[in-house]
N, C-alpha and C positions, 0 to 999 in steps of 0.2 A: 155512055158512061160519063158521069160528071166528075170533074176533077175536084179533089178535096183541097181547099185552100187553108193553109195554116197561117194563123196570125201570131206574130211574135208577141211575147209578153212585155210587160212594162220594162223599159230599160233601167238597168241598175245605175244608181247614182254614182258618178265618177268619184274616185277617191281623191281627197284634197291633196294637192301637191305639197310636199314638205317645204315648210318655210325656212328651215335651217336645222342645224343639229339640235337634238333634244337637250334641254338644259340638264347639266350634270347635277346629281344629287349631292347634298353635303357630304355624305359618307364616301362617295366616290372621290370627291376632291381631297378629303382627308386621307383616303387610301393612297392616292397618287403622291400627296405630300409626304406621307410616311415612307413611301418607296424611295423618294428622293433623299430625304434627310435622315431616315432611320439608319442606314449603313454608316453614314458619317458620324452620327452621335454614338453609335455602338462601338465603332473602331476607337474613337477617342476615349470614350468612357471606360472601356475594358482595359486599354493600355494604361490610362492614367490611374485607374483604381489599383492596378497591379503595382505600379511604382509607389503609389501613396501608401498602400498596405505595408510594403517592405520598409518604407521610411518610418512608419509608426512602430513597426517591430524592432527596427534598429534603435530607435529612441528608447523604447521600453527596455530593451536588452542592455544598453549601455548605462542607462540610468542617469546620464549627465544632466538632464533637464531638472532633476530634483535638487542639484547642488548650485545652480546658477541663479542670479538675481532675476526675479520674475519679469522685470521690465525688459531684460536683454535676452531672455531665452529660457528661463525656467518656468516653474509652475507646478501645480499639483498633478497635472496629466500630461502625457507626451504631446498631445495636440495643442497645448497652450503655446508651444514655441511658434506656431503658425501666426500668432498675433503679437510676436515680439519684434524688437528692433523697429523698422519703419512701421510695422503694424501697430505698435504701441502709439506712435505719433498719430496715425490715421484715426485710431479710436479716440484719442484726446480731441482731435479736431471735430469729429462727429459729435462728441459730447459738449464741447465748450467753444468751438469756433477758433478763430485766429487771434494772435497777438503778435504782430510783426516787430519784435525787438529781440535782441540777443539776450539769452538767459542761461545761466549755468545749469547744467544737467545734474541733478542730485545723484551722488554716488558714482559719477563717471570716473573710471580709472583706465589706465592703459598707457598707450604711447603718447597721447595728447590729452589735455583737459578740454573737453568739448563744451561749447556754448550752444545749446540747442535752440531751435526755433521752428515752430510749426509751419510758418509761412513758406518754408522750403518745399512743402508738399502741396501739389496743385489740388484744386478744390472739387473737381467733379466726382472723384471716387468717394471721398468722405461725405459729400452731399448725398450720393446714392445710398451710402451706409445709413445716414440719418433718416432718409425717406423710408427705407426698408424697415428700419427699427421702429419708426412711428407706425407703419402699417401693420407689421407682424407682431410687434411686442418683443422681438429679439433684442438682446443687448448689442453693444457695438461690435463685439467679437463675432457673434452669430450673424449679424447683419453683414459684416465685412466678408465673412466666409461665403454667405449666400450670394452676394454680388459677384465675388470672384469666380465661384463655381459656375454660375449661370453664364457669366461673360466668357468663361473659358470654352464653353460649348458653342456660344455665338461666334467666338473667334475661330473655332474649328470649322464651322460652316463657311465662314469667310475665306479661310485658307483653302478650303476645298473649292469654293466657287471660283477663285482666281486661278488656282492651279489647273482646274478642269478646263478652263478656257484655253490654256496654253498646251496642255498635254493629255486631256481626256479625263474621264471620270475615275479610272483606275489610278492614274497618277495623282488625282486629287485625294483619293483615300490614303495613298501612301504618304502624301504631304501632311495629312491630318495625323497620321501615326507618328511622324517625325516631330510635329508640334507637341505631342504628348510626352516625348522622351528626350527632347533636346536638353543640353546642359543649361541650367537655369530654370528648367520647367518646374522645379519645386515651388516656385512662387505663384504658379498658376492657381493652385488651391491653397491660398494663404491670404492674410489680410494685407495684400499688396495690390498695386494698380496695373501690373503687367497684363493680366487677362483683359481688363477693360480697354487698355490702350491698344493691344493687339487686335481686339475685335473692331475697334473704330478704324484702325489703320487698314486692316484687311478689307473691310467693307467700303472704305473710302477709295482704295485702289480699284476695287471692283466697280464702283460707281464711275470712276474715271474711264476705265476700260470700256464700259458699256455706254459711255457718253451721257450719264445722268449727272449733269454738272451741278444742279442745285443741291442734290443729295450729297455729292462729293464735298461741296463747300461747307455744308452744315456738319458733316461727319469730321472733316478736318478741324473745323472750329471746336467741336467737342473734344477731339484729341488734344487740341491746344490747351484745354482746361484740365487735362489729365497728366501730361508730362511735358517738360520743356523741350525735349528732343523732337516734339512735333514740328519744330521749325523746318526739319528735313522733309516732313510730309507736306508742309506749305509750299516749299520750293519745288517738290516733285509735282504737285498739282499745277503750279505755275508753268513749269516746263511742258507738261503734258497739254495744257491749254494752248500754249504758244504753238506747239507742234501741230495740234489739230487745226488751228486757224491758218497757219502757213500752208498746210496741205489742202486747204479749202474744203475740209470735211465738215466744218461747223460754222454757224453764224457766230461772229466774234463776241456777241453780247452775252451769251450764256457762259462761256469759259471766263470771260472778264468778271461777271458777277460772282462766280465761284471763287476766283482769285481774290476779289475784294473781301468776300465773307471769311475765307479760310483763316487768315491770321488774327482775326478779332479775339479768338479765345486766348491764345498765348500772350498776345500783346496787351489785351485787357487785364489779365491777371498780373502781369509784370508791372503794368502802370498802376494798378491798385496797391500793390505792395510798396512801390516807390512813393506813392502819395501818402500812405499811412506812415511811412518812415520819414517823410520829408526829404527823401533822397531818391532821385530817379534811377540811380544805380543800386538801390537798396537790395534787390534780390541777389545780385552778384555778391554784395558784401555779406549777406546772410549765408550764402552757400560757402563762401571762403571762410568766414569767421566761425560758423557753426559746424560745418561738416568737412572742411578742408578741401572742398571741391572748387577748382578754379581752372579756367582754360589756359593751358600752358603750352599749346602747340605741339603736344605729344612728348614733351621731355620726360615726364614721369613714366609714360608707357614705354618709351625707349629704355629707360633705366631698368624697368622690370624685365623687358625682353632680352636685355643683355646680361641680366643677373641670374635669373632663374635657370637658364640652361647650364650654367657653370656651378650651380648649387649655392649661390649667394642670396641671402634673404635679409640684407641689411638696409633695404630701402624703406621709404615711408609706407606705412600701413601693410607691412609684409604679413602674409598668411600663407605658408608654404603649400598646403594641399589645395586650397582654393586657387592660388595663383598658378599652380601647375596646370590645372584644368583651364583656367582663363587663358594662359599662353597657348594651349592647344586650340581653343576656340578662335582666338585672335588670328592665329596663323592659318586656320582653315577658311576663314571668311574670304580672303582675297582669291583663293583657289575656286571656291564656289561662285564668287562674283564673276570671275572670268568665264566659267561654264555657263552662268546665267546669261551673260552678254552674248555668248555665241548662239544662244537660242533666239536672239533678236526678239525679246518679249516687248510688251508696251513700255514706253519710256518711263512711265511713272514708277514702275517696279525697280528699274535700274537706278534712277536718281534717288528714290527713297532709300534704297539699300546702301548706296555709296555714301551719301551725305550722313545718314545715321551712323554708319561705321566710323567715318572721319570725326564726327562730333564726339563719339564715345572715346576714341583713341586720342583725341586732342585735349582731353580733360584729365586733370589730376584728381584721383579718387581712389577708393579701395579697389585695387586692380582685380581682385578675385571676383568682384561683382560684375565684371564685364560679361560673364556667362548669362546673367539675367538682363543686363542692359541691352545685349544683342539678341535676346530672345524674341522681341517683336519683329526682327528682320526675316519675316516669313518667306519673302521671295527666294531666300537661299535654299529653301526646301525644294524649289521647283526642279533644278537640274538633278538633284539626288532622286527625287520622286520619279522623274522620267527614266532614269537609269534603273531604278529598283522595280518599276512596274513590269519589267520583263521577267522577273522572278515568278516561279510558280506559287500558288496559294500557300501550300505548306511551308515552303522555304521562306516566303515573305513573313508568314506568321511567326516562324521561329526566330527570324532576325529581329523583328520589331518586338516580339514578346521578350526575348532575352534583354534587349535594350531597355524595355519597360521595367523589368525586374532590377536591372543594374541601376536604373535612374533613381531608385529609392536611396541609393548611396551617393552617387556623384551629383545628382540634381536636388537631393533632399537633405540627407544627413550632413554631407560636407558643407553645403551652403549654410544651413541653419545652426549647426552645432560646432563645426570646426572653423567656421569663419563668421563673417558679418554679412548677412544677405542684404 
């Protein structure tokens, strides 16, 4: 009996070894991006829209805006007040540019006779207004609102990014909610520069924390073209760079380059104003002569803090309702700062917060405006966010939702209609 021999068939070709992960498709990347930023944008948008709606309803119900001079807060529609006061100046700059000389303000009445000057307002925000207006065909008001609203969402993303590194994603979402309802937040959706400046400051701090020194330097430079208080951000970057080098975590050249770049924005604009006026201290003279703003080492702030609690409103630029809210904010900041320091966050957050606070408190100005001057101090949200993240979803929604509705009054109506934002 012969054995049957079986011959194997042809061998199957071996499967090629995977060379790496399959490239992700564009819609996969978009889905992941939406999962990261969607909740942040939704939390901020819903809370902000709630407060904004209440603000508009209050304006329409009171009808005050119809009786006031259009430049300072009136107009045909309630939303016109969002382009009043500083917003009027930004619109004039976007349309006509600068003329750094003291000029009487037509129709100015009240406690003092103002001599206005557009050069007191830094150039990046009106430049963006002009750009958006040219591209979209919107007028200066519409362009200013578009820039502010978009920047407010960019700021929300920055606040979340920084807070999430310290306390996790849930804390980041709470901090975004606080940004939407904080005293002074009425200027986030107005022809004002607060949203732009906060966006730049938040992302600059994030760049420092993540050691992206070149980006940090450029962002601080841009912030310096937005508000003079960016000097605190410049100093915060310098301290953070020094700390990084001393701890041998960085090659000294990158932090040094950032420190060199950072002050060019604010220094360049101040130098330009001084050159145009023929006086290197020209910007300071404009602020004092046109707006009554001068660095007085805190004398005016102390006057307000000792007067308001006893019911006296006989100091310079007194506005009772705004000033009461301002006193509350001013007293809250040191408490939150101590809680922030106890968390031992990156040094850039602490230095930026403390120096910004001291700069505002050391300046004579409309005291009621401190609620918006301190609005960009987003690191103050971090200790509150870490405490509030322990709340359940429904409780957290109730707390922030109630604050959002109330903000239509304390952060909107009071700021724009009962005071001077």
